[in-house]
VOPAGU-2260 file (C-alpha; in pm, 1 decimal, decimal comma):
REM VOPAGU-2260
SITE   aa  ch    i         X         Y         Z
SITE  MET   A    0    3076,9    3293,5    2939,7
SITE  LYS   A    1    3241,1    2992,1    2771,8
SITE  LEU   A    2    3244,9    2801,9    3101,4
SITE  ALA   A    3    2872,1    2866,7    3151,5
SITE  LYS   A    4    2801,0    2742,6    2799,0
SITE  ASP   A    5    3006,1    2423,7    2856,0
SITE  ILE   A    6    2833,2    2361,4    3189,3
SITE  SER   A    7    2488,4    2405,9    3033,5
SITE  ILE   A    8    2573,6    2165,2    2750,1
SITE  ALA   A    9    2706,3    1909,2    2997,9
SITE  ALA   A   10    2395,5    1947,9    3215,6
SITE  PHE   A   11    2174,5    1896,9    2910,3
SITE  ALA   A   12    2365,9    1580,5    2813,7
SITE  VAL   A   13    2333,7    1442,4    3165,9
SITE  ALA   A   14    1961,8    1524,9    3176,6
SITE  ILE   A   15    1900,7    1347,7    2845,2
SITE  SER   A   16    2089,8    1035,3    2951,5
SITE  VAL   A   17    1920,5    1019,3    3293,2
SITE  ALA   A   18    1575,6    1077,2    3140,3
SITE  THR   A   19    1621,5     785,8    2903,0
SITE  ILE   A   20    1759,5     549,4    3166,6
SITE  VAL   A   21    1540,3     634,8    3466,7
SITE  LYS   A   22    1178,7     601,7    3357,7
SITE  PRO   A   23     872,6     571,3    3573,6
SITE  THR   A   24     762,3     213,8    3631,0
SITE  GLN   A   25     542,7     106,1    3347,5
SITE  ALA   A   26     384,5    -209,3    3217,2
SITE  ALA   A   27     616,1    -432,3    3025,4
SITE  LEU   A   28     594,9    -742,7    2816,6
SITE  VAL   A   29     763,8   -1019,1    3012,2
SITE  ASN   A   30     916,1   -1319,1    2833,9
SITE  TYR   A   31     983,2   -1665,1    2974,0
SITE  GLY   A   32    1124,8   -1977,2    2818,7
SITE  PHE   A   33    1026,8   -2318,8    2946,6
SITE  THR   A   34    1165,8   -2667,6    2911,4
SITE  VAL   A   35     963,3   -2984,7    2948,3
SITE  ASN   A   36    1176,3   -3274,0    3067,3
SITE  ALA   A   37     968,4   -3582,9    2988,0
SITE  THR   A   38    1130,3   -3871,7    3173,9
SITE  SER   A   39     869,9   -4142,4    3112,8
SITE  GLY   A   40     599,7   -4240,4    2866,4
SITE  ASP   A   41     626,1   -4309,5    2493,2
SITE  ASN   A   42     821,5   -3993,7    2405,4
SITE  PRO   A   43    1084,9   -3911,3    2666,6
SITE  GLY   A   44    1307,1   -3612,9    2596,8
SITE  GLN   A   45    1322,1   -3237,5    2623,7
SITE  TYR   A   46    1070,0   -3007,9    2458,0
SITE  PHE   A   47    1094,8   -2630,4    2446,8
SITE  GLY   A   48     853,8   -2341,1    2451,6
SITE  SER   A   49     809,2   -1980,4    2550,0
SITE  PHE   A   50     540,3   -1745,6    2668,7
SITE  GLN   A   51     490,0   -1373,7    2701,0
SITE  TYR   A   52     247,1   -1162,6    2901,7
SITE  ASN   A   53     176,5    -802,3    2998,9
SITE  ASP   A   54     251,2    -747,3    3368,5
SITE  SER   A   55      50,3    -424,1    3404,3
SITE  ILE   A   56    -209,1    -562,1    3648,4
SITE  LEU   A   57      17,3    -770,0    3872,9
SITE  THR   A   58      19,9    -649,7    4232,8
SITE  SER   A   59     272,3    -906,2    4366,6
SITE  ILE   A   60      35,0    -977,2    4654,8
SITE  GLY   A   61    -103,2   -1326,6    4708,4
SITE  GLU   A   62    -224,2   -1560,6    4433,6
SITE  GLU   A   63    -269,4   -1403,9    4088,6
SITE  THR   A   64    -328,9   -1533,4    3736,3
SITE  LEU   A   65    -291,9   -1373,6    3395,6
SITE  GLY   A   66    -448,6   -1503,4    3077,8
SITE  VAL   A   67    -498,2   -1429,6    2712,3
SITE  SER   A   68    -682,0   -1106,1    2798,8
SITE  ASN   A   69    -354,6    -987,7    2958,4
SITE  GLY   A   70    -156,1   -1056,4    2643,2
SITE  LEU   A   71     -53,2   -1412,6    2731,3
SITE  SER   A   72      84,2   -1582,3    2423,1
SITE  ILE   A   73     248,1   -1924,2    2408,7
SITE  ALA   A   74     462,2   -2111,0    2158,2
SITE  PHE   A   75     543,5   -2475,0    2235,2
SITE  ASP   A   76     704,4   -2738,3    2011,1
SITE  TYR   A   77     598,9   -3088,2    2110,1
SITE  LEU   A   78     635,8   -3405,1    1903,9
SITE  GLY   A   79     687,7   -3210,3    1582,6
SITE  SER   A   80     383,8   -2984,9    1625,2
SITE  GLN   A   81     370,9   -2615,8    1716,9
SITE  TYR   A   82     111,2   -2530,1    1983,4
SITE  THR   A   83      -3,4   -2179,5    2076,4
SITE  GLU   A   84    -235,6   -2030,7    2336,6
SITE  ALA   A   85    -525,1   -2090,9    2092,9
SITE  SER   A   86    -454,4   -2466,1    2114,4
SITE  ASP   A   87    -574,1   -2474,2    2477,5
SITE  PHE   A   88    -900,6   -2665,4    2529,0
SITE  ASP   A   89   -1066,2   -2370,9    2711,2
SITE  TYR   A   90    -926,7   -2089,8    2491,3
SITE  PRO   A   91    -967,3   -1790,0    2543,9
SITE  VAL   A   92   -1040,2   -1847,5    2915,9
SITE  SER   A   93    -724,1   -2059,0    2939,3
SITE  PRO   A   94    -427,9   -2096,0    2930,3
SITE  VAL   A   95    -317,5   -1895,5    3233,3
SITE  VAL   A   96       8,7   -1819,4    3406,0
SITE  SER   A   97       2,6   -1813,7    3789,0
SITE  PHE   A   98     198,0   -1615,8    4047,5
SITE  THR   A   99     237,0   -1628,6    4424,6
SITE  ASP   A  100     343,7   -1297,1    4578,9
SITE  GLY   A  101     481,5   -1188,9    4240,6
SITE  ASN   A  102     683,3   -1507,2    4183,3
SITE  LEU   A  103     601,4   -1728,8    3886,5
SITE  SER   A  104     426,3   -2053,1    3983,3
SITE  GLY   A  105     396,2   -2170,7    3623,5
SITE  LEU   A  106     163,1   -2232,6    3333,0
SITE  SER   A  107    -172,2   -2402,5    3328,1
SITE  TYR   A  108    -204,0   -2524,7    2970,0
SITE  LEU   A  109    -425,4   -2808,3    2842,6
SITE  VAL   A  110    -419,3   -2935,0    2485,2
SITE  GLU   A  111    -683,3   -3202,9    2430,2
SITE  ASP   A  112    -551,4   -3552,8    2350,5
SITE  GLN   A  113    -191,9   -3430,8    2399,0
SITE  PHE   A  114     -68,7   -3279,8    2725,7
SITE  PHE   A  115    -138,6   -3078,7    3038,3
SITE  ILE   A  116     110,2   -2844,4    3208,6
SITE  GLY   A  117      27,1   -2755,0    3569,5
SITE  ASN   A  118      63,2   -2889,5    3920,7
SITE  ASP   A  119    -271,3   -3053,5    3983,3
SITE  PRO   A  120    -501,9   -3192,2    3715,3
SITE  GLY   A  121    -782,6   -3159,9    3972,5
SITE  ASN   A  122    -724,7   -2782,4    3981,9
SITE  PRO   A  123    -642,6   -2697,5    3618,3
SITE  ASN   A  124    -643,4   -2319,2    3660,5
SITE  THR   A  125    -333,2   -2315,1    3881,0
SITE  GLY   A  126      -3,8   -2317,5    3698,7
SITE  GLY   A  127     277,4   -2545,1    3793,4
SITE  THR   A  128     585,2   -2745,4    3712,4
SITE  LYS   A  129     453,3   -3087,5    3613,9
SITE  PHE   A  130     397,9   -3231,1    3266,8
SITE  TYR   A  131     122,0   -3484,8    3197,0
SITE  SER   A  132      -5,7   -3678,1    2897,9
SITE  ILE   A  133    -382,1   -3657,0    2865,8
SITE  LEU   A  134    -658,7   -3844,4    2687,3
SITE  SER   A  135    -933,9   -3616,1    2555,6
SITE  ALA   A  136    -998,0   -3323,0    2789,4
SITE  ASP   A  137   -1073,5   -3555,1    3079,6
SITE  LEU   A  138    -837,9   -3445,6    3356,5
SITE  LEU   A  139    -886,5   -3781,8    3528,2
SITE  SER   A  140    -708,7   -3950,1    3236,0
SITE  THR   A  141    -370,1   -3785,6    3296,2
SITE  THR   A  142     -35,5   -3958,4    3344,8
SITE  GLU   A  143     253,6   -3761,6    3491,1
SITE  LEU   A  144     547,6   -3778,6    3249,2
SITE  GLY   A  145     796,2   -3525,0    3380,9
SITE  THR   A  146     866,6   -3170,9    3492,6
SITE  VAL   A  147     865,1   -2818,4    3354,0
SITE  SER   A  148    1129,1   -2557,3    3433,4
SITE  TYR   A  149    1100,1   -2185,2    3358,8
SITE  SER   A  150    1360,2   -1918,9    3285,7
SITE  LYS   A  151    1296,8   -1548,8    3249,1
SITE  SER   A  152    1439,5   -1397,1    2933,1
SITE  THR   A  153    1669,9   -1097,9    2959,5
SITE  PRO   A  154    1488,9    -782,2    2847,4
SITE  VAL   A  155    1624,8    -591,6    2548,7
SITE  PRO   A  156    1677,6    -217,4    2608,6
SITE  GLU   A  157    1430,2       6,0    2432,0
SITE  PRO   A  158    1556,9     198,3    2128,2
SITE  MET   A  159    1486,7     530,9    2303,4
SITE  THR   A  160    1717,6     434,0    2591,3
SITE  LEU   A  161    1995,0     332,6    2354,4
SITE  GLY   A  162    1943,7     652,7    2153,1
SITE  GLY   A  163    1968,8     870,7    2465,2
SITE  ILE   A  164    2286,7     699,3    2576,2
SITE  ALA   A  165    2436,9     737,9    2228,8
SITE  MET   A  166    2338,7    1107,7    2215,3
SITE  ALA   A  167    2489,5    1180,0    2556,6
SITE  GLY   A  168    2808,1     996,1    2460,7
SITE  ALA   A  169    2835,5    1185,0    2131,4
SITE  MET   A  170    2787,2    1517,5    2308,0
SITE  ALA   A  171    3056,7    1431,0    2563,6
SITE  LEU   A  172    3300,7    1332,2    2289,2
SITE  GLY   A  173    3219,7    1651,1    2098,2
SITE  MET   A  174    3286,7    1863,8    2406,3
SITE  LYS   A  175    3614,3    1681,8    2470,1
SITE  ARG   A  176    3724,1    1732,6    2108,9
SITE  LYS   A  177    3627,8    2102,1    2115,2
SITE  LYS   A  178    3817,6    2145,2    2441,8
SITE  LYS   A  179    4124,2    1974,0    2292,6
SITE  LEU   A  180    4113,3    2188,8    1977,7
SITE  SER   A  181    4088,1    2508,8    2182,5
SITE  GLY   A  182    4398,4    2406,8    2379,8
SITE  VAL   A  183    4226,3    2424,7    2719,6
SITE  ASN   A  184    4325,9    2156,4    2970,1
């Protein structure tokens, strides 16, 4: 009887830990950092930013873009000013983040009289890895100043996952202690 009880407790602990670790695939907020490396122009240097989006509609097939309607938010520090997604000239239609077969292509982000991030000023709705200065919102008045690199941030485990792991660990320690106290090897 005691063995059956111990087995059922152990099975419950394993089930709880597996249930909290192995979850069905679900939408997640994805975080990226980016670094602008301006190598020419009046203000060479490195400038840092980040963006976040909800990946729930990505199919990882072909060319895809996500925008503000998909939870895209941006924070970028440039020349002492903080820019957000609302700073984009075409907000809320832009900015966008682009993907090719599920792989990040980059941001497309235009702040009037300041900068443009993308690959091709002639096609401003495709993200990229180039950094331009810009006069007004005229994409013909751009000057390439440098590059943009992206790095995906490491996700933080959800509290429920950590709680399940802690509960399973506590139950295992409790069973071990009980076993030790009862003198069973």
